N, C-alpha and C positions, 0 to 999 in steps of 0.2 A: 482519833488517829488519822494521819494523812494517808493518801492513796498509795504512795510508794512503800511505806511500811506495811500496809495491809497486803499489797501485792507480793511483797517478799515473803510474808507469812503464808499466803496462799500457796506460793511456789513451794515453800519448805514443807507444807502439809501435804501437797500433791506429789512431791518427788518420790516418796516410798511407793505410791500406787504406780507411777510411771516405771520405776525401776523393777517392780515386781512383774509387771505385765509386758514391758519392753526393756529388758535389761541392757540391751545394746544401744538404747536411744542416746544416752549421754555421750557416747563416743562420736556421735554424728551431729549433735545439735548444740546450739547456744541458747541460754535462757536469760531473760531479763525484762526490763520495762524501759523502753526508750521511744521517743517520738513526740507526737502531738498530745496535748492535754496538760493542764496546769500541774497535775500530779507528777509529771515527768521532770518538771522544774522545781518541784517542792513548794509550789505556790498555791496549792488547792486549799479551799476552806469550805464552809458549809454552803456557800453560794455555788461552788463548783459542782455540787452533787445533783444539780437539776438535770444534767444530761451527760452522757458519755463518760461517766465516772463510776468507779467501783473496782474492787480487787480483781486483778487479771494479770497475765504475763504473756510475753512473746516467746515463741519457740522458733528459732531461725535455723534454716537449712540451706545448703547450696541449691540454686535453682534446679539443677538437674535431679536432685533427690526429693524435692518438695512434695510432688504428687504422691509418690510411693509412701513416704512417711506419713503424709496427711491421712491417707486411707487407713493406715494402721493405727493412727492416733485417735481419730474421731470416735471410735467405739469406747475408748478409754476416757476421753475428755467429757463425755456425757455423764460420767460418774462424779464429776466435780460438783459439789453442792451448789444449788442456785443462790444460796445465801451463805455468806462467810462473815463471822464476827458481827452479825447484824446488818450487813450490807449486801445488796444484790451483786453477784459476780457477773463478769462479762465474758465468760469463756464459751458460752453457747454460740453457735455460728451466727444467729440473728442479732447478737449483742456485740459482736467484735468490731464492726465498722472498719474492717481492714487494718486495725491498729494493734490487735493482740491475737493470740492463738498462733497456729502454724503460719510462718511467713518465709519467703525466700530472702537470703542475704542480699543478692543482687537487686531484687525488686524493692526491698526496703530502702536501700540507699538511692536507687534510681528514682524512686518516688519523690524524693526531696532534691536531689542533685542532678538528675538526668544522666547519671553516670553509674555504670555497673562495676567500676573499679575506682580507686582513689585518683584524684586529678594528677595528671602527669606533667602539665605545662603551666607556665604562669598565666597564659590566656585562659585556660580552664579554671584556675583558681580565681582569677579576677572576675569571671562571669558568674560565680556561684553566689546566690543571695545569702547574706550573712545570717539572717534569721533561720534559713533552712539548715545551714551548717550548725546552728545552735540546736535545732530540733533533733538532728540525727546524731548529736554527740552528748545529749543530756541524759538524765535518768541513771540507770545502773544496769550493769551486766551481772547477773547472779552466778552464772557458771558458763564456761565456754571451753570445754575440753579440746575440741578440734582447733580453736583459736582463729578461725577464718573471719568470723564476724568482728572479733576484737582487733584483728590486724587492720582491717579497714578503718575501724573507729580510731585506733591509735594514729594512723596516718593522717586523719583529719584533725585530731587533737594536737598534733605536732604544730599546727597552725599554718598560716599563710607563709609562702616564701617571703623573705625579708623585704625584697624590692616591692612586692605587691602590698605588704603592710605599709611601707613608707609611702607608696602612691596613695593609698587610702587615707593615711594620716594627713598628707599634704592637702588633699581635697577637703577633708573635714576642717582643717584650719581655715581654708577659704570659705567654706560654708558657714562656719561660726561667725567669722568676721562679717560676711555679707548679710546674713540674716539678723544677727544680734547686735553687733557693734555699729552697723550702718542702717539697714532698712527698718529694724524695729523702732529705733529712735526717731527716724524721719516719719514713719507712719503715725507714731504717737503725737509728734509735733503737729501733724496735719489733722489730728483727730479722727483718723481712719481706724476705728476699733477693730473691724474684721481683719483688715490687713495687718494690724498690730498683733492680733492673736495668731494669725498664720505665721508671721515672722518669728514670734516667740516659740511656736511649736517647731518650726524649722530649726531654729537655734538649738532648742532642747534636744532634738533628734540627732543633730550633728555633734553636739557636745557628748551625748551618751555614746555614740558610735566611736568617737575619738578616744574616750576613756577606756572603752572595751579594747580598742586596738592597742593602747598603751599597756594594757594588762595581758595582752596575748590571749584574749577571750572573745568568743563570738557573742555579739549582742542578740538577745532573743527578740521575738515578736514585740512590736512597740508597746503593747499594753503591759508587758512584764519588764520592760527595760529599766524603768525608773526604780522598781523594787529590787531588781537584780544588781544594779550598779553599786548600791551601798555596801555590798559585801566585797568589792574589789579593793585590793590594797593600795593601788596607785590612784589617788584622787577620787576614789569611790564615794567616801562619805561627803567630801566637799561638793561633788557634783550633785549627789542626791539632795543635799541641803540647799544649795543655791537654786536648783530647779524647783524645789518645794516652795521656796520664797517667791520665785517668779510666778508660779501657778497661783499663789495666794494673793496676788495683787488685785485691786479692784479695777478691772479693765474699762469700766464705764467712765473713769476719770479722764481718759483720753490724754490730751496734752499735759495735764497736771501730773501724769504718771511718768513722764519722760525721765526726770532725774532719778526717781526711785528704781525704775526698771533698768536704767543705764548703770546704776551703781551695782545692782545684782549681777548684770552681765559682765561688767568689767572685773568684778572680783573673781568670777570664774575664769575669765580670759587671762587674767594675771596669773592665776594658779597654773593654767595650762601652759602659758608661755614660760614660766619658771621651770616646769617639769620638762618641757622640750629642751631647754638650755641645759638643765642638770643632766639629762639623759644623753647629751651630745647629739641631739637630733636637729638642732637649729642654732644658728649664730645670730639671729635677729635680736636686737637689743631692747626693744620695747614690747608692749603688750598688744600691739596691733597685729592680730593674727593673720591678716592678709600678707604681712611681710614674712611670716613664719612658713607659710605654705611653700613658696619657692625654695626657701632654705632647706626644708625637709626634703623636697623633691631633688635637690642637687646631690643628695647622698645616695640616690638610686644608681646602681652599677649597670643594670641592663639598659643599653641604649634605647631600645624600642619602648620601654616603660618610661624612661626619663623624658622621652620626646612627646609623650601624651600631655596635652594641655593640663595645667595644674588643677584647674577647676573640675576636670572630668575624673570620675571614679571608674 
């Protein structure tokens, strides 16, 4: 069983205890499992169990109420079994790592975003690391009677303002073209294996981010991005498959790999270019993504964002 399902079952089995000893708790707290850890993305497996893994859940309060509720909760939380369904729980203070147990709403979001309320301006949105946005909107909220935690979450899940999304898309087009359609092939032609691998990795990261942006989803931390992209409806499967092909090439072949790598890159760039045109995001007529970047950027309505150099995110 994966960690999210275990944690939900632990919460369900613990709720009667909490309601019996603190009947007013649910009117003041939100419960769930969101944040760091592969289980919050649903990607955990047996390897994940070697550290910071096990059934647990978060209990979120407004910052001003956290200390008072924590003092009342701790004597109850010690009664949660140390083992649940055969797995060690993480609800004891020494096991929480600041990820589970009583937490403040403002502190939880500030930990990842540096903000105690949802971003209010395009500058704030543009400055937020995408992987941190993914972390604080993943997982599941089991219950939230007050609604404060969920309101913050929903504001983030509503996604970037459209002009910020377009700016990022434009920059990703440029990055894919520069790293994949240009520098990867030149590095291979020169026989520069390390530079080729760096260019391929840069191309892959830019392509993954672009596809998440097309799907209005936040790209997670790089080690989960390839696994996550396959579930996206727009170009998700194609991107996963092309990058799997690219990763499977024999990079020791150097210059002999140029045609093969170039073919994989161009297939993905063609799919991206087609999607941009179909979505009305670009008027560029070929598959050279360096031409699509300025076309996407031209659709930005906010003058200050449109004036930012297209390569910059």
